[in-house]
C-alpha positions in Angstrom: 38.7 2.6 -15.3 36.0 0.0 -15.3 32.6 1.4 -18.3 29.6 1.0 -17.2 26.4 0.9 -18.3 23.5 3.8 -18.6 20.5 4.0 -17.3 17.9 6.8 -18.5 16.8 5.6 -15.2 17.9 2.6 -12.6 13.6 2.0 -10.2 15.0 0.3 -6.8 12.4 -1.8 -6.0 9.9 -3.7 -8.0 6.8 -4.0 -6.0 3.8 -1.1 -7.9 5.3 1.9 -7.0 8.4 0.8 -9.0 7.1 -1.7 -11.6 4.3 1.5 -12.8 7.5 3.2 -12.7 9.2 1.4 -15.3 5.9 0.1 -17.2 6.2 3.3 -17.8 9.3 5.1 -18.9 10.4 1.8 -20.4 7.0 2.7 -22.5 8.3 5.9 -23.5 11.8 4.2 -25.1 13.8 5.3 -21.3 16.3 2.8 -21.4 15.0 1.5 -17.8 16.7 -1.0 -15.6 13.8 -2.5 -12.5 15.8 -4.0 -9.7 14.4 -6.4 -7.2 14.6 -8.5 -4.3 13.4 -11.1 -5.5 11.4 -13.5 -2.5 10.1 -11.2 -0.8 6.3 -10.6 -0.4 5.0 -7.4 1.1 2.1 -8.1 4.8 -1.3 -6.9 2.4 -4.8 -7.9 1.7 -4.7 -7.3 -1.6 -7.8 -5.3 -1.7 -7.6 -3.0 -5.3 -10.5 0.1 -6.0 -12.7 -0.4 -9.2 -10.6 3.4 -10.1 -6.8 0.8 -9.5 -9.2 -1.8 -12.5 -9.5 1.4 -14.8 -6.8 3.4 -14.5 -4.5 0.7 -14.7 -5.9 -1.6 -17.0 -5.9 -5.1 -14.8 -6.9 -8.4 -15.9 -10.2 -9.6 -15.1 -7.8 -12.9 -14.4 -5.8 -11.0 -11.5 -8.5 -10.5 -9.1 -8.6 -13.7 -7.0 -11.7 -12.9 -5.3 -15.0 -9.8 -6.0 -15.3 -8.9 -2.3 -19.6 -7.1 -2.2 -19.1 -6.1 1.2 -17.6 -5.6 4.3 -18.5 -6.2 7.4 -17.4 -3.8 10.8 -16.9 -5.6 14.4 -16.8 -4.0 17.2 -15.3 -4.5 20.4 -18.1 -5.5 21.7 -18.6 -7.9 19.3 -21.3 -5.7 17.3 -21.3 -6.8 13.8 -22.3 -4.3 10.9 -22.5 -5.4 7.3 -21.8 -2.2 4.7 -22.7 -3.3 1.1 -21.6 -1.7 -1.5 -24.7 -1.4 -3.7 -24.0 -2.4 -7.9 -20.6 -2.5 -7.6 -17.0 -5.1 -5.8 -13.9 -4.9 -4.2 -11.2 -6.6 -5.4 -9.1 -8.4 -4.2 -5.1 -9.3 -5.8 -3.0 -12.2 -4.0 0.5 -10.1 -3.9 2.4 -12.6 -5.4 1.1 -13.4 -8.9 -0.6 -9.7 -9.1 3.4 -7.8 -8.2 4.7 -10.3 -10.6 2.6 -9.5 -13.3 3.6 -5.9 -13.2 6.8 -6.4 -13.5 6.8 -8.9 -16.0 4.2 -6.7 -17.7 7.2 -3.4 -17.2 10.0 -5.8 -19.0 7.3 -6.6 -21.6 7.2 -2.9 -22.1 11.5 -3.1 -22.7 12.2 -2.3 -19.1 15.7 -4.3 -18.2 14.8 -6.5 -15.5 17.6 -7.7 -13.2 17.3 -9.6 -9.5 19.4 -8.5 -7.0 20.4 -6.5 -3.3 20.6 -2.7 -3.5 23.9 -1.8 -1.8 24.0 1.5 -1.9 24.6 4.9 -4.4 28.0 6.0 -5.4 29.4 9.4 -7.5 31.8 9.0 -10.2 33.4 11.8 -11.0 30.8 14.0 -12.7 28.5 14.0 -9.8 26.9 10.5 -11.7 24.6 8.1 -9.0 26.0 5.2 -9.3 23.8 2.2 -8.2 25.7 -0.6 -6.6 23.5 -4.0 -6.1 24.1 -7.4 -5.2 23.0 -10.0 -7.5 20.4 -12.2 -6.5 22.6 -15.4 -8.5 25.8 -15.3 -7.6 27.4 -17.9 -8.9 27.5 -15.7 -12.1 29.3 -13.1 -9.6 30.2 -13.3 -6.7 30.9 -9.0 -6.2 28.6 -5.8 -6.9 27.3 -4.9 -10.0 27.8 -0.9 -10.2 25.6 0.7 -13.3 25.4 4.3 -13.9 22.0 6.2 -13.0 20.8 9.5 -14.6 17.8 9.0 -12.5 17.0 6.6 -9.7 13.0 6.0 -8.3 12.9 4.6 -4.8 10.5 2.5 -4.8 12.8 -0.4 -2.4 9.4 0.1 0.3 9.1 1.7 4.2 12.6 2.0 5.6 13.6 2.3 2.7 18.0 2.1 2.3 17.5 4.7 -1.1 15.3 7.2 1.3 17.7 6.6 3.8 21.2 7.7 1.9 20.2 9.8 -0.1 16.4 11.8 0.8 16.7 14.2 3.5 14.1 12.7 6.9 13.9 9.8 4.2 14.4 7.9 7.3 12.0 9.7 9.6 9.0 6.7 9.6 5.5 6.9 11.6 4.9 2.9 11.2 2.2 -0.2 12.1 3.8 -3.0 12.1 1.5 -5.9 9.9 1.6 -9.4 9.9 -0.6 -12.2 8.0 -1.1 -15.2 7.2 -2.5 -16.5 4.1 -4.1 -19.7 4.9 -6.4 -22.4 3.0 -10.4 -22.6 2.8 -12.0 -25.6 2.4 -14.5 -26.8 0.3 -17.0 -26.6 3.4 -17.0 -23.3 4.3 -16.4 -22.5 8.6 -19.3 -20.6 10.4 -19.5 -17.0 9.3 -17.3 -17.4 6.7 -17.9 -15.7 3.3 -15.8 -14.9 0.5 -17.2 -12.2 -0.7 -17.0 -9.5 2.3 -14.2 -8.4 3.8 -13.5 -9.0 7.7 -12.5 -5.9 9.7 -12.3 -6.5 13.6 -11.8 -2.6 15.7 -11.4 -3.9 19.0 -8.0 -3.9 21.5 -7.4 -7.2 22.2 -6.4 -8.0 18.4 -4.7 -4.4 17.6 -4.3 -1.4 20.3 -4.1 0.9 17.8 -4.7 -0.4 15.0 -7.4 -3.0 13.3 -7.2 -6.8 11.9 -8.4 -8.1 9.3 -10.5 -11.6 7.4 -10.3 -10.8 4.1 -11.2 -13.1 1.5 -9.1 -14.1 -2.1 -10.8 -17.2 -2.8 -9.8 -20.5 -2.7 -7.3 -18.6 0.0 -8.1 -15.9 3.3 -5.6 -13.0 4.7 -5.8 -12.8 8.2 -4.1 -10.3 9.5 -3.9 -7.3 12.0 -1.4 -4.1 12.7 -0.3 -2.5 15.7 2.3 0.4 15.9 2.7 -0.6 20.0 5.8 -2.1 20.3 5.8 -5.0 22.1 2.3 -6.2 21.2 2.4 -9.8 19.4 1.0 -9.6 16.1 1.6 -13.4 15.8 -0.2 -14.3 18.6 -3.1 -12.3 17.8 -3.7 -13.5 14.1 -4.0 -17.1 16.3 -6.2 -15.5 18.5 -8.5 -14.2 15.4 -8.8 -17.3 13.9 -10.0 -18.9 16.6 -12.6 -16.8 17.5 -14.1 -17.1 13.8 -13.3 -21.5 13.0 -9.9 -20.7 10.9 -7.1 -22.1 13.6 -7.7 -25.4 11.4 -7.2 -23.9 7.9 -3.7 -24.7 6.1 -1.7 -22.1 6.8 0.2 -21.6 3.2 2.3 -18.9 4.6 3.5 -16.0 6.7 4.7 -11.9 6.1 5.8 -9.1 8.7 6.6 -5.8 7.7 6.5 -2.1 8.6 3.5 0.2 6.8 4.4 3.6 6.7 1.4 6.0 7.4 2.2 9.4 6.9 3.5 10.8 3.9 7.6 12.3 4.0 8.1 15.9 4.1 10.2 16.0 1.0 10.6 13.0 -1.8 13.5 13.5 -3.6 17.4 15.5 -2.8 16.8 17.9 -5.7 19.4 16.7 -8.3 18.5 13.4 -9.0 17.3 10.8 -6.4 12.5 10.7 -5.6 10.3 8.4 -4.6 7.3 6.5 -5.1 5.2 3.9 -3.0 5.8 3.1 1.0 9.4 4.6 0.5 7.3 7.8 0.3 5.5 7.1 3.2 2.1 6.7 0.9 -0.4 3.6 3.1 -3.3 5.7 4.0 -3.9 6.3 7.5 -7.2 4.7 9.1 -7.5 2.0 6.2 -3.6 1.1 5.3 -4.9 0.8 1.9 -1.8 1.2 0.0 -1.3 -0.5 -3.6 -4.0 2.5 -5.0 -1.4 4.9 -3.7 2.1 3.2 -5.0 1.0 3.1 -7.7 -0.5 6.8 -8.6 2.7 7.7 -6.7 5.0 5.5 -9.0 3.2 7.0 -12.4 3.7 10.4 -10.6 7.2 9.1 -9.8 7.8 8.7 -13.7 6.8 10.8 -14.5 8.3 13.9 -12.5 11.6 11.8 -13.8 10.6 11.9 -17.3 10.2 15.8 -17.1 13.9 15.9 -16.0 15.7 13.6 -18.3 13.7 16.4 -20.5 14.7 19.7 -19.1 17.7 18.4 -17.9 15.9 20.6 -14.8 15.9 18.3 -10.8 13.7 20.9 -9.7 10.9 19.2 -11.8 11.5 15.7 -9.3 9.5 17.9 -6.5 6.5 17.7 -9.1 5.9 13.7 -8.3 5.0 14.9 -4.8 2.8 18.4 -5.2 1.1 16.4 -7.4 0.2 13.4 -4.9 -0.9 16.0 -2.2 -2.7 17.8 -4.4 -4.9 14.7 -5.4 -4.6 12.6 -2.0 -3.5 15.2 0.6 -7.1 15.9 1.8 -7.5 12.2 2.0 -4.5 11.5 3.5 -5.3 14.1 7.2 -8.9 12.5 6.9 -8.1 9.3 7.4 -5.4 10.5 9.9 -7.4 12.6 11.9 -10.4 9.2 12.1 -7.5 6.7 12.7 -5.9 9.3 15.6 -9.8 10.1 17.6 -11.5 6.8 16.8 -8.8 3.8 17.2 -7.5 5.7 19.9 -9.4 3.2 22.8 -12.7 0.9 22.8 -15.1 3.2 23.5 -14.6 5.4 20.5 -14.4 2.5 18.2 -17.9 1.1 19.8 -19.2 4.9 18.4 -17.4 4.7 15.4 -19.0 1.1 14.6 -21.9 2.1 15.5 -20.8 5.2 12.9 -20.7 3.1 10.0 -24.4 1.7 10.7 -25.6 4.8 8.9 -26.6 4.3 5.5 -25.3 8.3 4.6 -21.7 6.8 6.0 -22.0 4.0 3.9 -22.3 5.4 1.1 -20.2 8.0 0.9 -17.2 5.5 2.0 -17.8 3.4 -0.8 -18.5 6.7 -2.9 -14.8 8.3 -2.2 -12.9 4.5 -1.5 -14.4 3.0 -5.6 -13.6 7.0 -7.2 -9.8 7.7 -4.2 -11.9 10.8 -4.0 -13.5 12.6 -1.1 -17.6 13.4 -1.9 -18.4 16.5 -2.3 -21.1 16.2 -4.8 -24.4 15.6 -1.7 -23.8 18.6 0.7 -27.3 17.7 2.2 -25.7 14.3 3.3 -22.0 15.7 4.6 -25.1 17.9 6.7 -26.3 15.1 8.3 -23.6 13.0 9.3 -21.8 15.7 11.1 -24.7 16.2 13.4 -24.7 12.5 14.1 -20.4 12.8 14.0 -21.1 15.5 17.5 -24.3 13.1 19.3 -21.8 10.4 18.8 -18.3 12.8 19.7 -20.6 13.7 22.8 -22.1 10.0 23.9 -25.5 10.1 22.5 -25.3 8.7 19.3 -28.2 5.6 18.6 -28.3 3.2 16.0 
C-alpha cells in the first residue's frame, strides 16, 4: 500500500480564511498543508476595517488607499457624503493581500502547495484522504493523495469541500458579483476622489444589491452585485463607468464570482471537517463585506481544529460556528433585515439614502463598522434613529 504523508490539518483554499487558519495552526507547531488553486482572484472592493488591521497585524505597505469618507448615491442621483471622523477604511488589492497572507502562513511553517481540490476519500481506518490535482502537471499527471487528521474547507462559495462533506453544504444564498479593476490616470476624472468609496443604490445598476467604485491608489474597483438571474452585471458595470467618466480608463483585469450572504446552518461534519470564510457563507448581508469575517472565521476554525486535535473530540469543531455567531450573528441578522427591506425597490432605496444623511446614523454606522460590533453605548442616539426610521417607513422622513 502507498505510504501517504499525514498532516494534522489540510487547509483547502488559500484566501484570507484559509491562509489565516494555516498560519495559526502552523504557528502552534502543527503539521499543516495549505492547498491553493493558483490564478484565482475574488471580485472584491478590498475594504478592510481598522480592527482587522490591528487584530491581524496588517502592515501599512499593503494598504493601496485610505478612504476617509463614503458617498451614497440614491436612484434620484441624490448624493450623501459620510465622512469618517478621525479614522479611515483601508483598501487592499486582493491579489497582493492574499499572497501576503499565504506567504506569512508558509513562513510560520505551513507546507504550501498549488493544486485543485478533487475530493475527500477515506482510508481503511477512516482517516480522511484529500485528493488534489497539482498545478504543475509536468511533475505528475496523476492526482496526489495526502492523509488528513482534520480538514478546513476554505475553498470559497459553492465549496466542493462543503458540498461533499457537510450536510447542507450545497445550500447557499448568494449574489453574483462582477468588477473591473481599472487604471486611474494622473489627471483625475471629474468627481473621482482617491480618498472616497462611492456606493450606488439604484435598480439601473442592481435591482437588489448595489454598485460601487472603490479607490485602490493607482487603480480602482468598479463593480456590481445582484442575485437576480439574467441581470447583466457586465453591462451595468460599463454603464457605471460611462456615467462617472471612467469608461476611457484602461481595464487591468475583470473578475466575477458568487458571494454567499447567509451563514450555513452547519459548518462541520461531526468528524474531521470544518468550514471557514465564503465556504461557510460568512459575507455580511447589505454591505457585502467579507474579508474581516473570513479571517475571524478562519481563526475560529483553526482554534476548533486545535482543540479537536488536542482532545480527540470531534465535537470541538462545532465551536467554530458557535463562536462566530455569538460575536457576529446579531450583526448579520440586522444587516439581512436591512437588505431585505431597504433594497427591494428604488422608492425604499431613496428613503434609505435619506436616512444615511443623518449624523446619528453616520456616527453609529462608522463606529459599528470600524470596531465590528453593534454600538450599545449611546441609547439616546438609538432612540432618535428609531423615530426617524418610523418617519421614513411612513414616507414622511426629511432630508
